[in-house]
N, C-alpha and C positions, 0 to 999 in steps of 0.2 A: 902453416900446413898448405901443401900444394893443392890447387883446386882439383876436385874429383872430376874425372871425365865421365860423362853420361854414356854408359856402355851401349853399344849398338849390336844388333843381330841382323842376319840376312832375312829377307822377306820369307824365304822358304822355311827357315827355322822358326820364325814367329807363327806362321801358319800351322806348322807342326805342333807348336805349343797350344795353339787354339783348338786343335782336334781333341785335346784332353779335357777341354772345358765343356760341361754339359749345357751351358747356356749359349754356347757359340754355334753358329751354323755356317760352315765354310762355303757351302753352295750359295747361300744368300749373299755372303760377303763378296764372292767372286762375281756374282750376277750384278750386284750394285756397282762394283768397281768397273766392270765392263761397260755398264751404262754410262759412267762418268768419262771413261776413255773415249767412248763414241761421241758423247755430247760436247766435251771440252778438251779432250786430248790428254788428260791426266786425272789422277785420283785426288792427290793432295800435293800442294806446293807450299813450302814455308814462305810466308810473306817476307819481303825485303826489309832490312833495318829501317826504322822510321815509319813503317806502315801502321796505321791505327787499327787496333783490334779490340774486341769486347771480351772480357774475361769474367767468368763466374767466380766470385770470391766469397767463400763461406766462413772464413776464419779458421778452417781446419788446416792441418799440416800439409796435406796434399795440394790444396788450392793455393795456399800461401807460397809454398816452394815452387809450384808451377809458375805462378806469377813472377817470382823472382828470376826463374830461368828465362822466361820470355823477355824480361828487362835486361838481365845481365848477359846472357849468352846470345840473344838474337836482336837486342836493341829495338824492340817493338814499342810503339806508343800504346799504352794500356789504358782502356776505359773499363774499370771494374764495376760490377753490380752485385748487390747483396739482396737476397729475398727474405723479407720478414713475413714468414708464412704461418705463424702461430706455433712455432717450435718451442719446447720447454727451455732449450738452451739459447734462446735468442739473445738475452742480455750478455752472457759471457762470449758468445760468438761475435756480437757487435764490438765488444771490448777488444777482441783480437783483431778484427777488421780495422778498427780505428788506430790501434797500436801500429799495425804494419802499414797503414796508409801514411802515417807520419814517417815511418822508417823509409818507405819507398819514395815519398816526396822529397825527403832529405837526400837520399842517394841517387835518385833519378828524377830531378826536378823538371826536366824537359820531356820526360816520357810518361810519367805516372799522373793520372788524373784522380780527382776526388771521386770516391765510389758513389754510385746512385743506389739509394736504399728503396726498394720497391715493397710496398705493403700489399701482399697478395696471398690470402689464405690458400694453402696447398697441402693437403686436399681441402675442399670446401668444408667449413665448419659444420654444415648441415648433414654431411655424410661421413665425417671423420670417425664417429663412433661405430658406424657400420663396418668401415674398413679395418679398424683395429682388431676386430674379432677374428679375421682371417690372416693377419700378418704373421710371417715367419721371421724369427730373429735374424737381423742383418739384411733383410731384403729391402726394407723401406716401403713406403706407400707406392702402389702401382702408378706408373706414369709420372711420378713426382719429378724425377730428374729431367725427363724430356720436356715437361711443362716449363721447368725453370729455364732450360736452354731456349725454348721458344720465346720466353720473355726477353732473353738475351738478344734474339733475332729482332724483336720489336724495338729494343733499345738501339741496336746497331742501325736499323733502318731509320729510326727517328733522329739519330745524329746527323743524318743528311740535311736536315733543316737548319743545322748550324754550320753547314759547309764541310762536314767531316764524312768522308766516304768510307764506310766500314762494311766489309763482307766476310770477315773472319771471326768466328766465335770459338773460344777455347774454354774447356773445362778440365777437370783433373782426375778422372777415373784412373785407377792403376790396375795392374794385372790381376791382383787377387779379388778386385771388386766383381770381376766377371764370374766368380764362383757362386755368387749369391743372388744376382738378379740380371735378367736379360736387358734391362734398361741401362745397366752400367757395363755392358759387354761391347766388344768391338762391332758385333753384328748390329746391336741396337744403335750405336753411334753412326754407322754407315747408313742405316735405314733412315735415321733422323736427318742426316745431311741431305739425302735424296728428297725426303719429305719437304724440307725447308726450301730447297732449290725449286721444286715443282710448285709449291704454294706461293713462293715469291715471284715465280715466273722469271727467274734469273739463275742461270747455271754457274755463276761465278762464286756463289756462297760456299764457304768451307766451315764445317763444324767438326771439331775433333777434341780428343783429350790428348794433350801432348805426350803423356807417359805411354799411351797406347798407339801412337801414330806409326803404323807399319811402314809407311812410305819414307819416314825419317829413320827407320831402323830401330825404333823404340818399342820395347815391351818391358817397361819398368815397374818395379813394385815400390812399396813405401820405404823399404830399407835403402834402395838406390837413391831415392829423393833425399832421404835423411843424410846420407853420406855426402851428397853434393852440398846440401845446406850447411853441414858442418865445415866443409872446406872453404866456404865463403863467409863463415861466422854469422850465419843467419840465426837469430835467437828463437829457434823453433819451440822453446819451452813456453813461449807466449802464444802459441797457436791453441786452438780449442778443438778437442775431439769428442768429449763426453756429451752424452745425451741429456744429462741432468741440468737443473737450473742453478745449482750451487756454484760458488765461486771456484773452488778447487775441483779437479777431476775426481769423480767418485772412485775410480780405480777398478771397478768390477763390472761395469756395463760392457756390452759387446764392443763398442768403440774404444773404450779404455783398454780392454784386453789386447786388442790388435795394435793399439798404440805402443803398449809395453813390448809386445812381441817384435814389432818392427824395430824398435831401438835395440833389442837383443840381437836380432838378425844382422843389424848394421854394426854391431859391436861398439855401440856408442853409449855414453852416459846419458841417462834420461833425467833431465832436470825438471820435468813436469812435477807440479805439486799435486799429490794424490791424497784423498781422504783415507783410502785403503792402500797400503804400500806393499802388500804381498807381491811376490814375484809372479809373473804371468803363468808359469808352469804349475803354480800352486792354486790357481784359481779354479773354481768349479766350472 
């Protein structure tokens, strides 16, 4: 099978798509991007091949495929990290991370590094019960993702003590993630990049989700990533989406529903092992 091309769109078309998202704010995006143009002359530039970067690797399909793209398409030196934050699915997520770490180490021995596993409750266990009461399905805990990325910035900065200069942090939010939470929107990502640059006192930091990077022409969704993964024979059935702690995907939680729908949209066979195998259109 011929390798799938990651489709690109014009910046204008991406901005137009963002106007339809309730969690996006075009005025804020343009304001922050103008800030970066004034401060460093650009908004985002893809690092050159061989550049060391830090990547958030959760074991989910989006993060695994994004990591594979950074290695295969762009030849970047990847330093992944995983957050052990008290999630129910930690054990199966780690199983996925370890599986793909072996896979990437075999296929990209000079580019992929062993992931750092950080034990950081997020949210704090003392307030987690308070936050649960106000959660909306699919939104996730408030500030959770931005806090994870900030730990990525700490890791990147710390690598300097080992002689590795890292100023690029990648995560894997996709287009549909912006429907559910501001923290996974392009607006949120741009504000987080500005925040990290200012807090670090260094305007060379770049923080982005590759599938959403407008400057690269990307506004990709899960099905786009799955098609690319299929074309390079990446065994995505070994990734983990389900929120549960059981070995197999439950098949009915929010994450499982969207995993099934994404395979349907991509018109690909879903080899994931589910406890509940009903088609997504039949799910409540």
